[in-house]
N, C-alpha and C positions, 0 to 999 in steps of 0.2 A: 504494500500500500504506500503510495507516494505521499510525502509530507512537504511542507513549505520550507523546511530547513531553517527556520527562524526568521524568514523574510517577512512574514505577515505582521503588519502593524509596527515594524521597526521604524525608529526615528533617527537613525544614524545619518549625519550630514544635514539634518534639517536645521535651518537657521531662523525659522519664524515666518509668519505669514507675510509674503510679499518681499522678504529680504533676500539678498544675494548670498550664496554659500561660498563665495570667494572666487577670485580671478575672473569676475564677470560672468560666471555661470548663472543659468536660470535658477530660480528658487526651487528647492526640493519640496516635494509633497508626499504625504503618506497615502495617496490615492483616494482620500476622502474629500467630499465637497468642502470648499473653503467656508461655506455658510450652510446653515440648515434651511433648505428651501421650503417655503410654506406652500403646500398643495391646497387647492381650493375645496376643502371638505365642507359640505353643507348639511351634515347631520345624518345622512343615510347610513344604514348598517352595512357592515362588510358582508357581501353576498355569499361568502364561503365560511365554513366552520373549521377549516384546517388551522391548527394551532401554529403560531410563529411564522406566518407568511410575511413577506417583506412589502407587499403592496399596501398602500394606505386604505384601499377599499373604494367604495363607490363615491363619486362626486355628485350624486343626485341629492335631492332634498330629503330631510328626515321623513320617514313614513308617517302618513296621516290617515290611517285606517279608521273609518268612522267620520272623517272630515272630507272636504271637497277635493283635496289634492290626491289622496290615496298614495300611490307611488308616482313621483313626478320629477321632472327635470327642473333645474333652476330657470327662471324666466329671463330670456334676453330682454334688454330694455325695450319698452313699447309693446310687449306682448299683452293680449287681453287677460284679465284676471279671471280666476275660476268663479262661476256662479255660486252665490250663497244659498240658492234655492235647491230643493230636492223634490222627490216625489211626495214627500210629506206636505209640501205646499200646494199640492194639487189632488186633494182628497175628493171622493164623491160627495154629493150633497148629503147632508145629515151626519157627516163625520166630523170629529174634532179631536185634537190631541192636547193634553194637559201635561206640562212639565212639572213633575213632582220633586225635583231637586236631585242632588248628588247622593250616591249610595256607594257602599263598599261591595265590590263584586266577590262572590263566593268562588274562589279559584279551585275549590275541590269539586265543583259542579262540572260534569262533562260538557255542558253547554258552553262553558267559558274556557275550556282546555283545548290546546292544539292537539290534533289527532294524528296518529301515525296511520299509514295506509297498509293494512294487512295483506293487500293484494299487490303491493309494490314489489318490483324486482330491480336490482341495480342495473341490470342489462337491458331494461325495457327502453325502446326508442322514444317513448313519450316523455322522457326526462322527469321521472317521478310519478307519472300518471298510473303506472303499474298496468297489469293486464286488465282487459275489460271484464266486467262482471255484469250479469243481467239483474234487473230489479228483483227477480225471485231469489237470487243468491245473496242479496244484501240484507243484513240484519241491522235494523235500527238500534242504536245504542243509547239514545236519550229517552228515558221513560216518558211515555205519553206525548213525546215530541214537544215538550215544554221544559223550560228551566225550573229549578226549584222555587225561584222567586215569583213565578208566573201566577197570576190570580185571574180567574174568570171561568167561563163555560162557553164552549164554541162547538157548533156542529159543522163539520166540513163536508162539502159536496164533491171533493176530489177523491176519485176511487182508489188512489194509492196513498192516501193519508188516513190515519185513524178517524172514524166517522164522528166520534165524540171525544172532546178534550175537556177535562175538568181538573182543576187544581186540587191537590190534596188539602191545602190549607183553607179552602172555602173561597168565596168570591167577594167577600167584604160587603160593602153597602149596596147590595143588589137592588134594593127598592128605592134608592135615592133618585133614580133617573126616570121613574114612572113607568108607564106602559109602552113607551115608544122607543126606548133605547136600552142597549146593554153596554157593558164596558169590560175591558181587560186592563190589567196592569202588569208591567214587566220591566226588567232592567235591561238597558242597552249595554253593549260591551264597553262603551266609553265611560261607564260609571254614572249613568243618569237614569232615573226611573220615570216612566211615562204612563199615563192613563189614556187609552184610546176609547173614545165613545162612538158608537156606531148604531145604526138602526136595528131594532129588535128583529130577530128571526133571520138576520143576514147570515148566509152560509158562504164562506170563502171557497173560491174555485181555483184561482191562479196562485202561483208561487208568490207574487207580489201581495195579494190579499192575505195570504197566510202570514207573511212577514209583518204586515201592518198590525196583525193581531198577536204578534209575539210568538207565533208557532214556528218551530224548527222542524220542517218536514223531513221525511226520510231522504228526499232528494238533496236537501241542504246538508244533511249529515254526510251523505256520500261525497258531496262536493268538498266538505271540510277534510275528509280523508285524502282526497286527491290534491288538495291545496294545504299541505301541512303547516304552512306559516299562518293559516287562518283558523280561528276557532269556529264551531258551528254558530255561535251567537253573532260573530262578526260577519259570517256569510249571510245570515238572516238580516242583519242590519243594513248591509250593503244592498241587498235586494229591496228591502223596505224603502231605502233612499232612492232607488231607481238607478243606482250606479253599477248594478250587477244584474245579470239575467241568468236563469237556468232554462234554456230552451228544451222543454220536455213535454210534448203533447201527451195528454192523458192516455191516448190510444197507443202511442209509440211505446209508452212504459209497459204495455202489455206484451211487448216483444223483447228485444235484446238491448234496448237503449241503456247505456251507462251514463248516469247523470253527470254533467259537467257544467262549468259556469264560464261566463264572459264578463269581464269587468277589469278596470285598471288596478283594483286591489288584488287581483289574482295574477297568475302567470299569463303571459301573452299567448293567445290561441291562434291557430292557423286553420283556414278553410280551404278546401279543395273543390274546384268546380268540375263538373263532368256532365254528361248528358248526350243523348243521340241527336244528330242533326238530320235534315231531310236527305242528305247524301252520304252520310257516314255513320257507322257503328249501329249497335242494337242493344237489346236488353242484356244479353249474356255478356257482351263486352263491357257494358257499363257496371254490372255487378262485379266483374273481375277488377275493373279499375277502382271501384269502391273498396274492395278488400286490400288492394295494393296501396291505396291512399291511407287506409287505417294502419297498415303495417309501417308505413313511412311517416307516421306522426300527425296525420290530419286530425284535427279536433272536431271539425264539423265538415259536412259535405253538402254542396248544393247540386241538385238535379236541375240542369238548365235545358232539358231536352226540348227540341223544337221539331223533331221528326220521328217517324216510326210510331209505335204504339206507346204514346206518352203515359197512358194510365197503367199499362202493364209494366213499363219500365220503372215508374215511380213506386208501384206496389212492391216490385221485386227488391228495389233498393231499400225500402223501409223494412221489409221482412228480414233483410240480411245485415242491416247496419247496427253497429254498436254505438255510433256517434249520432248526434242530432242531424236531421236532414232539413234543408231549406229549399224552397222553390220560388219561382216568380210566377204566380198563378195566371197572370194575363197571357202567358204563352199558350196555355191550354184553352183559354177562353176564346181565342180567335182561330183555332184550327178549323179549317173548312169554311171560314167566313171572312169578310173584310172588317178591318178595325172599326170603320164607321158604324157597323152593325152592333157593336158592343153596347149592352144595356144592363140595367141593374139586375133583372132576373137571371141573366147569364152569369154576372159576377157573383151574385149570392149563391147560386147553385154550385158554382165551381169552388168557391171558398169552403162551403160546407163539405163538399165531396173530398177535397184534398185534406181537410182537417180530420174527417172521419178516417181517412187512410192512415193518418198519424204524422203528417208533416209538422215539424217542430217550429219552424219560423217561415214567415212569408215576407218576401220583398214586395212592397206596395209603393208604387211611384206616385204618391199623392201630393208630393211637394212641388211638382211642376205645375205652376199656375199659368193661366192664359196671359196674365200681365207680364210674365217673365220672358215670353217668347221674343219680344222685341230686342232683348239683350243678346240673343243668339245670332241675329242676322249677320253680323260681321265676323263671327268666329271662323277660324281657318278650317275647322272640321265639324262644325255644327253640333248636333246632338248624337253622341256615340252610345248612349244607353238604349238598348232595344225597347225596354218599357217606356222610357222617356220619349223616344221618337214616336212610338205608336200612339201614346196619349196626346202628344203635341198635334199629330195629324187629326186625331179625334176631335180635339178642341177647335181646330181650324175648320174642319168640315161642318161641325155643329154650331160653330160660333158660340160656344158655351164654355163654362168653367170645367176643369178636370173632374170627371165623374167620381174618381177615387177620392178627391178632396171633398166634394159635396156630400158623398155618402160615407164619410169617415166614421161618424158615430155608429152607423149601422154595421160597418166592418168591425168596429171595436166589439160590439155585442157578439158577433160570430167568433172572433178570436178568443174572447173570454170564455166562451162555452167549452172550448177544448184546451185552454191554456196554450194557445199558439202565441209565440213571441213575434212582435213586429220587428222587421228589419226595414226601417223606412228608407226607401230607395232614393239615391241621388241621381235623378233622371237628367240633370243638367251638369253632371260631372265633366271636367275638361277631358278631351280626347287627345290633347297635345299640349306641350308646355306653353305655347303661345296663347292658349285659352285659359290658363290656370288662374285661380283666385280672381275671376272677373265678376262683373255684376250679376250675370246669370247664375253662377255657382253660389254666390253669397246670398242672393235674394232667395233662392230655393232653400238654403240652409236656415234662414230665418223662419221660413214656413215649416221646416222640419222641427224646429224648436216648438212652434205652436202646436203641431200635431203630437209631439211628445207629451206636452201638458194635457192635451185632450185625452190621449190614450191612458195616461196615468189615472185620470178621473174615473175611467171605466175599469181600473184594476188590471190593465193589460201591460205586460212587460214590453220594453222598448229598447232597441239598439238602433244606431244611426249609421247609414252607409256613407262612405267618404270617397274623395277624388282619386282618379287613377293616373294622372300625369301632372306632376308638380315639380318645378325647379327645386333643387335641394335647399336653397336659401329661404323658400316659402313654406317649407314643411312644418316648422314649429308653429307658425301663425295659423296654418290650416288646422292643426290639432287643437290649439288653444282657443280659437274662435268657436270651434264646435263645442268644446267643454263649457264655454260660457253660454252660448245660445241654447244649448240642449241640456243644461243643468247637470252635466256629468254623466248623462246616459252613455252607455258603452259605445265607443266609436269603432266601426268595422270598415276597414279601408282596403281597397284594391291597390296593391303596390304601396306608394305610387312610383311610376317610372320617373327617373330623373334625367333621362335623355330619350329622344325619339328615333335616333338614327341607327339602332342596332337590332333590327328584326332578326329573329332566330336566337337572340341572346337576351330577350326581355325578362327572363327569369332572373338574370343578373342585374340588369338596369333597374328592375323594380325592387329587388330585395335590398338593394342599397338604400332606396328611399323608404322601404318598409321598416328597416332597422331604426332609422331616424324617427319615423312616424310613431312607432311603438314607444320609443324612448320619451317622446314628447306627449304621449297620451293615448294612442290607439290601443284598444283592448283586444282586437282580433284583426288578423291580416288575411286578406284573400289572396291566395297564391296566384302567380302568373307562371305559365310554363313556357318552354322554348317555342311552342307553337302559337303563342299569343299573336294576334293580328294576321296569322298565316293559315290557320286551319284548326280542325278539331284535335285536341291532344290525344295521343295514344298512351298506352300503358307506361312506357318509359318516360314520356313527357310528364305524366302525373308524378312519377318518382322524383324527377329532377325538380319539378316545381315544389313538391312537399319539402324536399331537403333544403332547397334554397331558402324557403320561408321558415323552416325550423331553425336555421342558422340565424336569420333575422330576429325571430322572436326570442330565441335564447340569448343572443347578444344584448338585446334591449333589456331583458330581465336581469342579467348580470349588471348592466350599467345602472339600472334603477335601484340596485341593492336589495332585491327581493331575497329574503333569507334562504340560504341553502342552495340557491341556483348555481353557484360556482362549484359546489362540492364534487360533482362528477368530473368537471374539468380538472380539478386538483388531483383527483384520483388517477385520471389518465396521465397527467403530468408526472406523477410519481412513477407510474408504470413505464412511461417513456424515458424518464431519467435512469431507471434501473435496467433499461433495455430489455424489459420483459414484454416481448412482442405479443404473446398470446393475450395477456391481460390488457395490453394496449388496445388490441382489436376488440376484445370483449366490451370494453368501456366506451368504444367509439359509437357514434350514432348509426353508422352503416358498416358493421363488421365485415360483411361479404366483400364490399368494394375495397376496404382497407387491406384485407388479407390478400385479395387477388392482385392488387397493385404491387404489394410487397413481394409476393412470390413470383411475379412476372420476371423479376430480375434475379432474385436470390431467395430460394425457398428454404433457407436454413435460418433459424432464429439464433443469432449470435450477437457479439458486441459491436456490430456496425451494420449498416445497410448499404445498398448499391449506390446511394447518392455520394457518400464520402469515402467509403472503404474504411479500412482499419485505421491507418495512421492519421487520417484527417477527421476522424469522428470526435467532435467537440464534446458530445455527451459522454462518450467512453472516457475521454481525458478528465472531464469534471468528476466522473464517478471514481476515478483512480486517485484523485487528490483527497487525502485523508481528512483534511479540515473542512472540506465541503460536505454539506448534508446531501447534496445531489446524488440520487441513485441508491440511497441507503435507507429508505423508509421501510419499516417493518412490514413484512408480508408481501413485499413487491419483488423480492429476488427472483430472477428467472431460474427455474429448476430444470436442469438439463438431463442428459442420459444418466440412468441409474441413480437419480435423485441428487446429482452433484450440482451445487449452486453455481450459476454462472456459466455452466458448460453449454456449448452449442447443442442444438437439438433440431432434428428434422421436423418441419411443420407437417400438419395433417394433409391428406389428399384434398384437392379442391372439391367443393360441393358443386352440384349442378348449377346453382345460381352464380357461383364464382366463375365457373367455366364460361357461362354465358357472358359475364362481364368482360372476360379476356377475349372471347370470340368477337364481341362487338368492337373492342379496341383495335383488333387487327394487327397487333405488334408481334405476337407469337404465331407460329404456324399451327395448324390443327394437330399435327403430330406432337409438337411441344406441349400444347395444352392437354392433350390426351395423357402424356407422361406425367404431368402434374396432377392429373385426376386419378391416376392408377399407379401410385408409388409402390415399389416393391420393398421387401424386408432385407434385401442383401446389403451388406456393408460396402462402402466405397472408400477405403482408406488410402490406397495408393494406386498409381496408374497401372502397375503390373497386375495387381489384384483385380482391378476393374477389367483389364483386358482378358484375364483368365476367366472371370466369372460372367462377363457380359456376353450377350448374344450380339449378332451383327447390328441389330437395330437399337441396342442400348449402350454401345461403347461410349458414346458422347454424353451419357447421362451425368448430370452434375451431382455434387455432394448432397444436394438437397433431396436426392432420392435415396439416401441411406438413413439408417436409424441414428447414426452418430458419425460425426466428422470433427476433427480438431479445427481450431480457429485458423491455423496456417493453411491447412488444406482448403478450407472454405474460401479464404482470401485468394489463393492461387487459382481455384476453379472459377471464382468470380472474374478474375483477369482473363482467363481463357474464354469465358462466355462473352464478356463485354469488349475485350481487346486490351492489349497491354497499354496502349496509349491513352486509354480512357482514364486509368487510375494513375495519378502522379504519386510516386512513392516518396514520402518525406517522413523521416523519423524526427518527430517534434520533441521527443523526451529529453534530449540534452538541453534544449532551450528552456524547458520548464524545470530543469533541475531534477529530472526523474531518472533514476537508474534504469538501464535497459532491461535488467533482469526482473524489475518490478512487475508484479502480476496483480490482477484484481482478486481480492480475497472473496 
């Protein structure tokens, strides 16, 4: 094991800060900064739980769970301030809330305790979401779905919530309100007690209505398991404030839906779009893409089918999905007819039908007003939303206001019946950077704020859709003006793309903007695939879009300081530092791709990879320096052949999926890929032994196809495969004061 030989922290020759050390020489330093630099910490927690890390942590604001900021970035000067209003300010007629003052929270009550996820696995690609479970598998853990401090008596009409909720301690002054009203009392997670007065005989139906009455539904409890930084009461309170939604149609809960949430107090979510078109794909292909999206981390899926058997495709997706499903109902409303024929009976029937099927959230483009259309006239690319353009044509043909706007209250009644969440559509979103943040977009956003307030009065959950093409410098403003106008309702954003000139790569141009948008306030990101603007995404496009957006969402969560979000990154870093390749890949988001790319060049797990080779491997050098912690974390040592720590070891044969990844890349020949997928047990220690043991078609097989090979042989065979000139041999040990005979312990 190499040591510093006394050089670390030595002060020999140092003459003081800024002074010469003689003969005109430059001042000597001990390699430390001359001053302690003040980093701009703003109160956020460190997003990782690893002890003794050197990073100062997140530069975001201190978490404000229960307040208007939730997890938030510091405001650039001139940014709109968060709204002080919430869904509590937009209650139905006959409701009121009384603040009963501050209280001490009983932290022994499960309602106020952060929950671990018993279904979580460290290797799951959903970053702590764990494996999906059905509602039938979930066991509620809060007795009666209320906290110990809750007082009242409520009858629920939700089929997946206990029908009758009664407090053990009685209901208090039940007769004080006469024959017209009832009340409940409960403690908010922020330490404030409230009394909610509501009309007698009211039965809550939606998650929002239950939250307003202090009830912690089984769906909220499941969300708290999947968001371990939040207690069940915090989930309830965020839903009650309108800053969080649980898209969970009462009928979809009868299938395989695993309840999740969308809100800036939770981790950033990712939506994947799919659906058949009139010229491409069908039901089987879309169900296959659904499962592919779930595997690669999609938190929700939207079925945007405009062709084929829409009803059959939607039903199949709902029957097979573990994640919430959203639709744009107007697509099915106009199949076989012209948009100008759209009327209320058609809208009403279609909404009821899709809600009965189990759709969890509807995109309704009710914010496009007739008065807004004049602002679109000079746009470079007009209206790019399908729903927005269809309704614009309807308004012009009928010379009338948007029927979705005028019938909004009726639509709210329908969505409440099934607890379908609104995803209020941005029909005037910009389709190019030149149209971003213009009068059309912002005028519509004001209307979306109005529609949010009206939906909340009906007890319906709401999230707001956001723009798709925004210059990078305008992203923060777009996020924070939505937070102000829509009172913190979850922001669901497509991208945004930050440049328009890279078709074929728009999953990259957009996930750059998506990272920034989530950091500044978006709660869910709608993915963009490489096929955006070009055609219907295929299975691999879905994978590429999901992964790009999981990167964006996760990066934003770490930046915001959401507790625990950096833990898996830290674990992977420990594995990488220890050169423990197998653990490195297991902790990665997409282990198949990581392993396939590694084994494409050198399928031996040893103390270097094909990028640097042995002598140039900085990670190996850091690991060999005794005073460095790098590579020495407990439990991360690579275990080689016969249990020897640090010894090289042959990697496993490629899986079919890994083979497909390499076949698509086209770097290796089919024969080389076949060899990687069909490794033998013969040892390959020397060239003569290989020549003796190998058949004609296996003479050139590398050390990666043996059970054990020493590091020198692995290095030599890597040179043979890549070419001698590719690896520049440089022994850096003398320059580092490392004896050549030193070895990693």
